[in-house]
N, C-alpha and C positions, 0 to 999 in steps of 0.2 A: 717578688712579692707584689709590686705595683701592678704587674701584668695580671696576676691572679685576681687581685681586687678589682681591677678594671673589667675583667671578664665576668666576675660574679655579681658585682653591685647592680648592673642593669637588671639581672634576674630578680633580685629582691626588691629593686625599685618598682618593677611591674606589680609585685605582690602588694606593696604599700599603696601604689596608685589604685589598684583594684579596691582596696579597703576604703580609700578616700572617696572614690567614685560612688561606692555603695552608701557611705555615711552621708554624703552630700546630696544623695538622690539625683545625681547627674543623669542617670538612666533609671527607668522604672524598675521596681523590684522584680517584675516579671521577666526582665531581660536575663537575669543571672541564671535561673534554672535552665533556660534555653541555651545559654552559652555553655554551661556545664555539660548538657546533653550533646550539643554539637561537638564539643571537645572529646568527650568520652566515646561517642559512637562513630564520629566521622574523621576529624582532623588528626587526632593522635593515632588511630589505627592506620591512616594513610601514611603518616610519618614512619611508623614502625614497619609497616609492610614494605614500603619503598626502600627503606634503609637496609633491612635484612635481605631483601630480594637481590640487591646488587652488591652486598658485602662479600669480602673474601673470607668466608667462614673457615676455610681450610687452614688459614694462618693463625687462627685463634686456639689457645690451649683450653679447649672446651671442658675437659675433665678438671683441670685446675680451677677454672672460673666457677664451675658447678660445685666443686668441693669447698672452696672458700665461701661462696655465697650461701649455700645450703647449710654448711657447717656453722656459719654465723647465726643463722636463724635457729638452728637446733640448740646451740649453746645459750642464746638469749632466752629461748623458751624455757630451758631447764633452769636458768638463773632466776627468772621471775617466779617459777614454781617453787624453787628452793627458799625464796625469801617471803613466800606467802604468809607464814605464821608471824613474821615480824611486821608486816604491813598493817595488820589488824583492820582490814576493811571488809565491807559486806561482800558476799559472793558476787553480786551483780557488779560492784565496783571492781572486783578483781578481774572479772571477764573483760572489762574495759582496759585495765592495766596490761592484760595479756596482749590485746590488740595494739596498745601503745608501744609495746616492747618490740614488735616485729613488723608492723605494717608501714611501708614507705610511701611517701608522696611521689608517685612516678612522674607527675608533671614537672616538679622541681628537679628531679633527677635527670630527666632528659634535657631540660634546659641547661643545667649545669654542665652536663657532658658535651652538649653541642657547642657551648661557648668556650669551654675550658680545654676539652680534650680532642675536639675535632671529630672527623668522620669515624676514625677507628674507635675512639672512646664512646661515641654514640652507638656503634655496633655492639660493643661489649655491654653497654647499658641495656640495649634492647635484649640481649641474651639474658641479662639479669632479670629483666621484666618477665621473660618467658619462664624462667626458673622460679622466681619469687611469687608471682601472682597466684598460681594455683596452690603453692605451699602455704602461704600465709592465709589465704582464704579458707582452706580446709582447717587449719589450726584455729583461726578466729571463730569460725562457725561452731566447731566442737567446743571451744571455750564458752561461747555464749549459750550453747545448748546445755552445757553442764552446770555452769554457775549463774547464768542469767535467770531473771525472774520470768519464766515462761514455761509453757507446756509443750513447746515445739522440740521434738527430738528427730532431727532430719536423718533419713536413711542414707546409706552410702550412695545409692544410685542418684537420688535427688541432689545430693551434695556435689557429686561429680558433674551432673548435668548443669547445675548452676555455675560451677567453675568453668566448665567447657564453653559456656555461652559468653564469657568475658571477652569483649571486643579487642582489648589490648593483647590478651593471650592469643586469640585467634589470628590477629594480624601478624604476630611474631611467628607463629607456627606456619601459617600459609606463606609468609615471605620466605621463611627458611626452606619450605618445601619447593617453592619456585626456584630458589637458589640452587638447591641440591640437584634437581633434575635438569638444570641448565637452561630453563626456558627464558629467564631474564624478564625485564620489563619491556612490554611492547612499546613501539615508537610514540603512540599518542597517549596511552594509558599511563606510561611511566612518567613523562613530564607533568601530566595532569595530577597524579598522586603527589609528586614532589612539590608542586605549587600549593596544593591543598594542605600538605603537611607543614608548610611554612607558617600557616595560620595557627597551628596547634599550640606553639609555645607562648605567644603573647596572650591569646584568649584564655588558655589554661591557667597561666599565672595570674591574670587579672581575676579569674574566678576563684582562685585560691585566696587571694586577698579579700575579695568580697565576702568569703565565707568565714573570715576571722570573727571571733566573738570575744571582745575584750572584757565584757561583763563576766563571762565564764572564767576568763583568765584571772581576774581579780579574786575569784573564789578558790583559786588553786591552793592546795595544801601540801603537806609533806609527801604523800604518795605521788602527786603529780610532779613534784620536784625530783623524786627518785626516778620516775619514768623518764623525765627529760634528760637527766644525767646518763641513764642507761642507754637511751636511744641515740643520743647525739655524741656521746663520748665513749662509753664502754663498747657499744656495738661496732663502731669503726675500728676501735683498738683490737677487738677480737678478729675482725676481718683482715686487718693489717698483719696480725700475727700469722693467720692462716695463709695469706698470700705469700709472705716471706717463706714460710715452711714449705709451701708448694712450689716455690720458685717462679712465681708469675712475673712477666716483664713489667716494666715501670708503668706504662700507660694502662695495661690491663689491671694492675694493682690499684692505680689511682681511681679507675672507674668503679671497681668493686668496693673499695673503701668509701668513696663518696656516696655510692648507692646505699651502703650500710649506715651512713651518717644522716640519711634523710629524715625529716620530721614525719610524724604520723599522717597518714592519708585521711582526707575528709570522709571517705567512704566508710571509715570505721564508725563514724557517728550514725550513719544510716543503719548499719548492722546492729549497733548497740540499741538503737531505738526500736528496731523491729523484733529483736530477740531478747529483750528484757535486760540489757546491760545498763550500766549507769550512764545515761546519755549526757547529763550535765557534766559529769567528770570527763566523759569522752570529748565533749566540746572544749573543756578546759585544757585537756592534754594536747589536742590538735593545735589550739591557738598558741599555747606556751611553747610547744615544740617548734612551731613555725617561726615565731618571733625570736626564739633563742638560736635557731639555725642561721639567722642573719649574721650572728657573730661567730658561731661555732664552725660553720662550713668553710669560710675563708681560712680559718686557722688550720683546719684539717687539711685543706688543699695545699697550704704552704708546707705543712709537715710531710705530707705524702711526696711532694716534689723534692723535698730535701733528702729523702731516703735514697 
């Protein structure tokens, strides 16, 4: 237990540090959008590409990981749809709740995997990214288009084009392609990408903390509470059940369950704002999820290791 806490606490300490730095104006506010852009387009893709390019993908139970991860998303989506009449929220607010039910914060996921599960766990998490990113983006856009307060009805081609341009997804796909064809990482480019990727986790986590909105969190109501329980407790429980049913090895199961237990991604706020979702509720969901995850993820990690 102490080893798990020792591995996870630095991750969340960086998030808290990012919040403090933002509140204290230690860095100009203009720094944070640039840091997020650098992380999203450069350092995290470098980390994902280099990791998947050199990973032993043949040793992974790909179908089992895909079944557990995508099955969890499908069940969580169906559950939030099933309780829609009980929630009694506006259509726009419900679109934000759909995002809160399924969108993971990949930055935290990769940091947790790297510190707690090592190279193998990071590879499994990268595979989860490749599976989850397009899936949750499609579901989220469809939810915002249907329930959001907007006139935008995206076509299938434009939706697929937007998903295909996601740099995290592209890095996983290209890294896997390089891996499969046996090219490997070139002598100079490989070490360059690995060094670049090391900057991804600290900068990304600091940016997560800087984006927290405690004012929005104080306005959280019952729907946000339900969303938090669903994403941080029910989702990993579903993932664990599917992993056990599919017979996944311990480390693979831990990576999948912890990825399912991640708080909602900050990118959900951008989509809610652009497509007529309830942006204030979305900010509240993201902040409450992230703060609650500081307590929930160590507990889940301990439980997974005990299985």
